[in-house]
C-alpha positions as CSV (number, residue, x, y, z in Angstrom):
1,M,303.0,28.4,278.9
2,P,305.7,25.4,278.7
3,V,308.8,26.5,277.1
4,K,309.9,23.4,274.6
5,G,313.1,22.3,276.4
6,A,313.1,24.3,279.0
7,D,312.2,23.3,282.6
8,Y,309.9,26.8,283.0
9,S,307.0,27.8,281.7
10,L,306.1,32.0,280.3
11,G,303.1,33.7,281.3
12,N,302.0,37.3,280.3
13,G,303.9,39.7,282.2
14,D,307.3,37.7,281.8
15,V,310.3,40.2,281.0
16,I,312.2,38.3,277.5
17,I,314.6,41.2,277.0
18,A,316.2,43.7,279.6
19,A,318.4,46.1,278.2
20,I,320.7,48.7,279.3
21,T,320.8,51.3,276.3
22,S,323.0,54.0,275.2
23,C,320.5,56.8,274.4
24,T,319.5,58.4,278.4
25,N,322.7,56.9,279.8
26,T,326.2,57.7,278.3
27,S,325.8,61.3,280.2
28,N,324.9,59.5,283.5
29,P,327.8,58.0,285.4
30,S,325.4,57.7,288.4
31,V,323.3,55.6,286.7
32,M,325.3,53.0,285.2
33,L,327.7,52.7,287.9
34,A,324.4,52.2,289.8
35,A,323.5,48.9,287.9
36,G,327.0,47.6,288.4
37,L,326.2,48.2,292.2
38,V,322.8,46.4,292.0
39,A,324.9,43.8,290.1
40,R,327.5,43.3,292.5
41,N,325.0,43.2,295.1
42,A,323.0,40.4,293.5
43,R,325.8,38.7,292.9
44,A,327.2,38.3,296.4
45,R,323.4,36.8,297.4
46,G,324.2,34.2,294.5
47,L,321.3,35.7,292.2
48,T,320.9,35.2,289.0
49,V,318.9,36.6,285.7
50,K,316.2,34.3,284.8
51,P,316.9,31.9,282.0
52,W,313.8,33.5,279.9
53,V,315.7,36.8,279.8
54,K,317.5,37.8,277.3
55,T,320.5,40.9,278.5
56,S,322.7,43.1,277.1
57,L,324.6,46.5,277.6
58,A,324.8,48.8,275.0
59,P,326.5,52.0,276.2
60,G,326.8,54.9,274.1
61,S,330.6,55.7,274.9
62,K,333.7,53.4,275.4
63,V,334.0,56.3,278.7
64,V,331.5,54.2,280.0
65,T,333.2,50.8,279.8
66,D,336.2,52.4,280.8
67,Y,334.7,53.8,284.3
68,L,332.9,50.1,284.9
69,V,336.2,48.3,284.0
70,K,338.2,50.6,286.8
71,A,335.4,50.3,289.6
72,G,335.4,46.2,288.7
73,L,331.8,46.3,288.4
74,Q,331.8,45.4,284.5
75,D,332.8,41.7,285.8
76,D,329.4,41.4,287.9
77,L,327.3,43.0,285.4
78,D,329.0,40.2,282.7
79,A,328.2,37.3,285.6
80,L,324.6,38.1,285.2
81,G,324.5,38.4,281.9
82,F,324.8,42.4,280.7
83,N,327.8,41.7,278.6
84,L,328.9,44.8,276.4
85,V,326.9,44.0,272.9
86,G,328.6,47.0,270.9
87,Y,328.5,51.0,271.3
88,G,325.2,53.2,270.3
89,C,321.6,52.3,269.3
90,T,320.3,48.5,270.0
91,T,317.1,47.4,271.5
92,C,315.3,51.0,271.4
93,I,315.2,50.3,267.3
94,G,314.9,47.2,267.7
95,N,318.8,45.4,267.2
96,S,318.5,43.3,270.1
97,G,318.2,40.5,267.9
98,P,315.8,37.7,268.0
99,V,314.7,35.4,271.1
100,A,315.2,32.0,271.4
101,E,313.3,30.1,269.2
102,P,311.8,28.3,271.5
103,I,310.4,31.2,273.6
104,A,309.1,32.8,270.8
105,N,307.3,29.7,269.8
106,A,305.5,29.5,273.4
107,I,305.1,33.5,273.4
108,A,303.3,32.7,269.9
109,E,301.2,29.6,271.0
110,G,300.0,30.7,274.2
111,E,299.4,34.6,272.8
112,L,301.6,35.6,275.5
113,V,301.4,39.4,276.3
114,A,305.4,39.4,277.0
115,C,307.5,42.2,278.1
116,S,310.7,44.2,277.5
117,V,312.2,46.3,280.3
118,L,315.1,48.8,278.3
119,S,316.9,52.0,280.0
120,G,316.1,53.5,276.9
121,N,313.8,56.6,275.3
122,R,311.6,54.8,272.9
123,N,309.4,52.1,273.5
124,F,306.9,52.3,270.6
125,E,304.6,49.4,269.7
126,G,306.0,46.5,267.5
127,R,309.5,48.5,267.6
128,V,311.8,46.8,270.3
129,S,310.7,43.0,269.7
130,P,307.7,41.5,267.7
131,N,307.3,38.7,270.2
132,A,307.3,42.0,273.1
133,K,304.3,43.5,273.4
134,A,304.8,45.5,276.3
135,N,307.7,47.4,276.9
136,Y,308.9,49.4,280.0
137,L,310.8,51.9,279.9
138,A,313.6,52.2,283.4
139,S,316.8,53.0,284.9
140,P,319.7,50.9,283.9
141,P,319.6,49.5,288.1
142,L,316.0,48.6,287.6
143,V,316.3,46.8,284.0
144,V,319.7,44.5,286.3
145,A,316.3,44.2,289.0
146,Y,313.6,43.5,286.4
147,A,316.1,41.3,284.8
148,I,316.7,39.1,288.1
149,A,312.6,38.9,288.7
150,G,311.9,38.2,285.4
151,S,308.6,39.8,285.2
152,M,306.8,42.5,286.1
153,N,303.5,41.3,287.6
154,I,304.9,42.3,291.1
155,D,305.5,45.6,292.8
156,I,309.1,45.3,292.7
157,T,308.7,48.0,296.2
158,K,307.2,45.4,298.1
159,D,307.6,42.0,296.6
160,P,310.6,39.8,296.4
161,I,312.4,39.4,293.3
162,A,314.0,36.4,294.0
163,Q,315.4,33.9,296.6
164,D,318.6,33.8,297.2
165,A,320.8,30.3,298.1
166,D,318.9,29.7,301.3
167,G,315.8,29.9,300.1
168,K,315.3,33.5,301.5
169,D,313.2,36.3,299.9
170,V,315.5,39.1,298.3
171,Y,313.9,42.2,298.3
172,L,315.1,45.2,296.0
173,K,315.9,47.2,299.0
174,D,318.6,44.4,300.0
175,I,320.4,45.0,296.6
176,W,319.7,48.4,295.8
177,P,323.2,50.4,296.6
178,T,322.9,54.0,298.6
179,N,323.0,57.5,297.1
180,Q,326.6,57.9,299.3
181,E,327.7,54.6,297.5
182,V,327.0,55.3,294.1
183,T,328.3,59.4,294.7
184,E,331.8,57.2,296.3
185,T,332.4,55.2,293.3
186,V,331.6,58.1,291.0
187,R,334.1,60.1,292.7
188,A,336.7,57.3,292.6
189,T,336.3,55.9,289.1
190,V,335.0,58.8,286.7
191,D,337.8,61.7,285.6
192,S,338.3,63.6,282.8
193,Q,341.3,62.2,281.8
194,M,338.6,59.2,280.4
195,F,337.0,61.4,278.3
196,A,340.0,63.4,276.9
197,T,341.3,59.6,275.9
198,Q,338.4,58.4,274.1
199,Y,337.0,61.5,272.1
200,A,340.5,62.7,271.3
201,N,340.3,60.8,268.0
202,V,336.7,60.2,268.1
203,F,337.1,61.9,264.3
204,S,339.8,59.4,263.0
205,G,338.0,56.2,263.7
206,D,339.7,52.5,263.7
207,A,341.5,51.2,260.7
208,D,338.1,49.6,259.5
209,W,336.9,52.6,259.3
210,Q,339.8,54.5,257.7
211,N,340.0,51.6,255.3
212,I,336.7,52.2,253.8
213,K,337.3,53.6,250.2
214,T,335.6,56.7,249.3
215,A,334.9,58.8,245.9
216,E,335.5,62.8,245.5
217,G,333.9,65.0,243.7
218,Q,331.3,67.9,243.9
219,T,328.4,65.4,243.6
220,Y,327.3,61.8,245.2
221,A,328.3,58.9,243.1
222,W,325.3,57.3,243.3
223,N,325.4,53.4,243.5
224,P,322.4,51.8,242.3
225,A,323.6,48.2,243.6
226,S,323.5,49.9,247.2
227,T,320.7,48.5,249.6
228,Y,321.3,51.3,251.9
229,V,321.7,54.7,249.6
230,Q,319.8,55.4,247.1
231,H,319.1,58.5,244.9
232,P,315.7,59.4,246.0
233,P,312.7,60.5,243.5
234,Y,311.5,63.7,245.1
235,F,312.8,65.9,242.0
236,E,311.4,63.8,239.5
237,G,309.6,65.3,236.8
238,M,310.0,68.7,238.6
239,Q,309.2,71.9,236.8
240,K,311.3,75.2,236.9
241,E,308.2,76.8,238.4
242,A,306.0,75.8,241.0
243,G,302.2,74.8,239.4
244,G,298.8,75.7,240.7
245,F,296.8,74.1,243.4
246,S,294.8,70.8,242.0
247,D,291.5,69.4,243.6
248,I,291.7,65.9,244.8
249,K,289.1,63.9,242.3
250,G,287.8,60.3,243.1
251,A,290.5,59.2,245.9
252,R,290.5,55.8,247.5
253,I,291.4,55.3,250.9
254,L,294.8,52.9,251.6
255,A,294.2,52.8,255.3
256,L,291.6,53.9,257.7
257,L,293.4,54.2,261.6
258,G,292.2,55.0,264.9
259,D,293.4,57.0,267.7
260,S,296.5,57.6,268.8
261,V,298.4,56.7,265.3
262,T,301.9,57.0,266.1
263,T,304.8,58.4,263.6
264,D,306.3,54.7,264.6
265,H,302.9,53.3,263.2
266,I,303.6,55.1,260.1
267,S,307.1,54.6,259.8
268,P,308.8,51.8,261.8
269,A,312.0,52.1,263.2
270,G,312.4,48.6,264.3
271,A,313.7,45.4,262.6
272,I,312.5,44.0,258.9
273,K,309.8,41.4,258.8
274,A,311.8,38.6,256.1
275,D,307.7,38.2,254.3
276,S,307.0,42.0,254.2
277,P,307.8,44.1,251.2
278,A,311.0,45.4,252.7
279,G,312.1,42.1,253.1
280,E,310.8,40.7,249.8
281,Y,312.8,43.7,248.4
282,L,316.2,43.0,250.2
283,K,316.2,39.4,249.7
284,S,315.9,40.1,245.6
285,H,318.6,42.4,246.3
286,Q,320.7,39.0,247.6
287,V,320.5,40.5,251.5
288,E,320.3,37.5,254.0
289,V,317.8,37.8,256.9
290,K,320.5,38.3,259.4
291,D,321.6,41.4,257.4
292,F,318.6,42.8,257.0
293,N,319.2,45.2,259.8
294,S,316.3,47.6,260.9
295,Y,314.5,50.3,258.9
296,G,316.4,53.2,260.5
297,S,319.5,52.2,259.3
298,R,318.3,52.0,255.8
299,R,316.5,54.9,256.1
300,G,318.7,56.0,253.1
301,N,316.9,53.6,250.6
302,H,313.8,54.9,249.8
303,E,312.6,51.8,248.2
304,V,313.1,50.2,251.4
305,M,311.5,53.0,253.5
306,M,308.2,53.2,251.2
307,R,308.2,49.8,251.5
308,G,308.1,50.0,255.3
309,T,305.2,53.0,254.9
310,F,302.3,51.9,257.1
311,A,304.2,48.3,257.8
312,N,304.2,48.3,262.2
313,I,303.4,44.8,262.7
314,R,301.0,46.3,265.4
315,L,299.2,48.8,262.7
316,R,295.5,48.0,263.0
317,N,294.0,49.3,259.8
318,E,289.7,49.1,260.2
319,L,289.9,48.2,256.0
320,A,291.1,44.9,257.0
321,P,289.6,44.1,260.3
322,G,290.9,41.2,262.4
323,T,294.4,41.9,261.1
324,E,297.5,43.3,262.1
325,G,300.4,45.0,260.0
326,G,300.7,46.8,257.1
327,V,297.8,45.1,255.3
328,T,294.8,46.6,253.5
329,R,291.9,46.3,250.7
330,H,292.4,47.4,246.7
331,M,289.3,48.5,245.5
332,P,286.7,48.1,244.4
333,D,287.8,44.4,244.2
334,G,288.4,44.3,247.6
335,N,291.4,41.9,247.4
336,Q,293.6,41.7,251.2
337,V,297.4,43.0,249.9
338,W,300.1,44.6,251.6
339,I,299.5,48.5,251.8
340,F,302.7,48.7,249.3
341,D,301.5,46.5,246.8
342,A,297.9,48.2,246.9
343,S,299.6,51.8,246.7
344,M,301.7,51.0,243.7
345,K,298.3,49.6,242.1
346,Y,296.4,52.8,242.6
347,Q,299.3,54.6,241.1
348,R,299.1,52.3,237.6
349,E,295.3,53.2,237.7
350,G,296.0,56.5,238.4
351,V,294.3,56.5,241.7
352,P,294.6,59.2,244.0
353,L,295.0,58.0,247.8
354,V,293.6,59.8,251.1
355,V,294.3,58.3,254.7
356,I,291.5,58.8,257.4
357,A,292.3,58.5,261.2
358,G,291.3,59.5,264.6
359,K,292.4,61.5,267.2
360,E,296.6,62.7,267.6
361,Y,296.9,61.5,264.2
362,G,301.2,61.5,263.9
363,T,302.0,61.2,267.8
364,G,305.2,60.3,269.2
365,S,308.7,61.4,268.3
366,S,309.2,63.4,265.1
367,R,309.9,61.5,262.3
368,D,310.6,62.7,258.3
369,W,310.0,59.6,257.2
370,A,306.5,59.5,258.1
371,A,305.9,62.0,256.0
372,K,308.4,60.9,253.1
373,G,306.6,57.5,252.9
374,T,303.6,58.9,252.9
375,R,304.2,61.0,250.0
376,L,305.7,57.8,248.3
377,L,302.6,56.0,248.6
378,G,300.8,58.4,246.4
379,I,299.0,59.9,249.6
380,K,297.7,63.2,248.4
381,A,295.7,64.2,251.9
382,V,295.0,63.1,255.6
383,I,291.9,63.5,257.3
384,A,291.9,63.1,260.6
385,E,290.3,64.1,264.3
386,S,293.3,66.4,265.2
387,F,297.0,66.1,264.1
388,E,300.2,66.4,266.1
389,R,301.7,69.6,265.6
390,I,305.1,68.2,263.7
391,H,303.9,66.2,261.8
392,R,301.2,68.1,260.8
393,S,303.8,70.2,259.6
394,N,306.2,67.8,258.0
395,L,303.4,66.5,255.7
396,V,302.8,70.1,254.5
397,G,306.4,70.0,253.9
398,M,305.9,67.0,252.1
399,G,303.4,68.1,249.6
400,I,300.3,66.4,251.2
401,L,297.2,68.5,252.6
402,P,296.0,67.7,256.3
403,L,292.6,67.7,256.6
404,Q,290.7,68.0,260.1
405,F,287.2,66.7,260.6
406,P,284.4,69.5,262.1
407,E,283.4,68.9,265.8
408,G,281.3,65.2,265.9
409,V,282.1,64.0,262.8
410,T,284.3,60.9,262.6
411,R,285.0,58.0,260.4
412,K,282.6,55.8,262.7
413,T,279.9,58.7,262.5
414,L,280.5,58.5,258.7
415,K,280.1,54.5,258.7
416,L,282.8,54.7,256.3
417,D,283.9,51.1,255.3
418,G,287.0,51.8,252.6
419,S,285.0,51.3,249.8
420,E,283.9,54.8,249.2
421,K,285.6,57.5,247.1
422,V,286.5,60.8,248.3
423,S,287.0,63.7,246.4
424,I,287.8,67.0,248.1
425,T,286.8,70.4,246.0
426,S,287.4,74.2,245.7
427,I,291.6,73.6,246.3
428,A,292.4,74.7,242.6
429,N,290.4,78.1,243.2
430,G,293.7,78.5,245.8
431,I,294.2,77.9,249.4
432,S,294.0,80.3,252.6
433,P,295.3,79.1,256.1
434,R,292.5,77.1,257.8
435,M,290.2,77.6,255.1
436,T,286.9,75.4,255.3
437,I,287.4,72.7,252.1
438,P,284.3,71.2,251.0
439,C,284.6,67.3,250.5
440,S,282.1,64.8,249.2
441,I,282.1,60.9,249.9
442,T,280.6,58.6,247.3
443,R,279.2,55.3,248.6
444,Q,279.3,51.9,246.7
445,D,275.8,52.4,245.8
446,G,276.2,55.4,244.5
447,S,274.8,58.3,247.4
448,I,276.6,61.1,248.0
449,E,277.5,62.8,251.5
450,N,279.0,66.1,251.4
451,I,281.1,67.9,254.4
452,S,283.0,70.4,255.3
453,L,286.8,69.9,256.4
454,L,289.1,71.9,258.2
455,C,292.4,73.2,256.1
456,R,295.1,72.8,258.3
457,I,297.5,74.6,256.5
458,D,298.0,76.6,259.0
459,T,300.2,79.6,257.7
460,E,301.1,81.6,254.2
461,D,304.5,80.0,254.4
462,E,302.9,76.7,254.5
463,V,300.6,77.6,252.1
464,E,303.6,78.0,249.8
465,Y,305.3,75.0,250.3
466,Y,302.4,73.3,249.6
467,R,302.2,75.3,245.8
468,H,305.4,73.9,245.2
469,E,304.8,70.3,245.9
470,G,306.9,70.5,249.6
471,I,309.4,72.1,251.1
472,L,312.1,70.4,249.2
473,Q,311.0,71.7,245.9
474,Y,310.4,75.3,247.3
475,V,314.0,75.7,248.3
476,L,315.6,74.3,245.1
477,R,313.7,76.8,243.1
478,N,314.7,79.5,245.5
479,L,318.3,78.3,245.1
480,S,318.0,78.2,241.0
481,A,316.3,81.5,241.2
């Protein structure tokens, strides 16, 4: 696909982001210095990074900068575009920033599967960049090599990654340092004094940090104007004593999802889209798009995070076929709306909600907001073929009932389309771990199908958390007692 104003084209598999990131390399000087040596060797052969690749270097520690500079390798990384952009989380959490507009336009027009390569530990869908559909994890030196190659469509162990100034093929082996070179560089440049110096005043911070005004007192002074931290509503209307259990009657399906829905699909940590509910909220509070930051950075504000729940740009909700992102259909009118907007409307109507999914629901990294956001959207139960163990526990901890289909029963065998109402009964009489719970599905034509579900509240302690409507309420009531 031609890129406007450029002398190159893009195709499927081309790398548009190559990032050496903080989380997996801070404590490993060998791989960081190896990346610098690859850059030095590539520079000596006259190689450059492909012009469509956005590069960055974000160590997790200033010590990394110290030893790269001491080894003279930061200059080589800079020459290839791996300039220092800061310290801490960047690309893994969507903070690489936008790619050049002509590149983004070419990707969109050609519906290309563009790629990122990063040395972090997260590559969930839609998290690194909205323009990169395929995201690969690699060591820092390999990140440099793929930036030079500019594509994932090669066997990097056998195929040339570039041509030098004389037009000769250059292979990975030609620029890859030996183990001895890496070891000698580490020994010559890394010493304990670097760590002692950088971390001696780590809790003092710089002048900007020290000049931040802070309030004193026993409780936090909530600022209603803050778009980063807000007073969460978990304890609103909470009674001194826990109530009993209640049946879930006439619930609507908010999302109908497939297999391997990750916690990042449920609660994305990447960039906030300007036209999303979270983006509209921030704009209404006079936050410019360039200052949106990421969901992960704004996790202290439930108004942002609940609007971001099920808002991953790659989420496919079967209630809105043919779409990607956090959309659903509100029933019974059938209008296609944002999941957040549907949730708010259902809650105003007094309608409980459920989510129905396939296998491995909640897989991926553990994330509290995947359960917190689900609770704030008014979802009373999640019915799935199977659960990731930590997310299942987190759901219970937020007062949400995890239920499992019996073998051979799925959303597909039930032929669900989102027009149904779901009732989960016999809860009011009490819950015991892994009990069988009856569920009735009322279809649009009035017919009713009854099935049995396995209660995935697995322990007596979890029964108590659920009875208290969540572990937060359970702990607070025990403290007050």
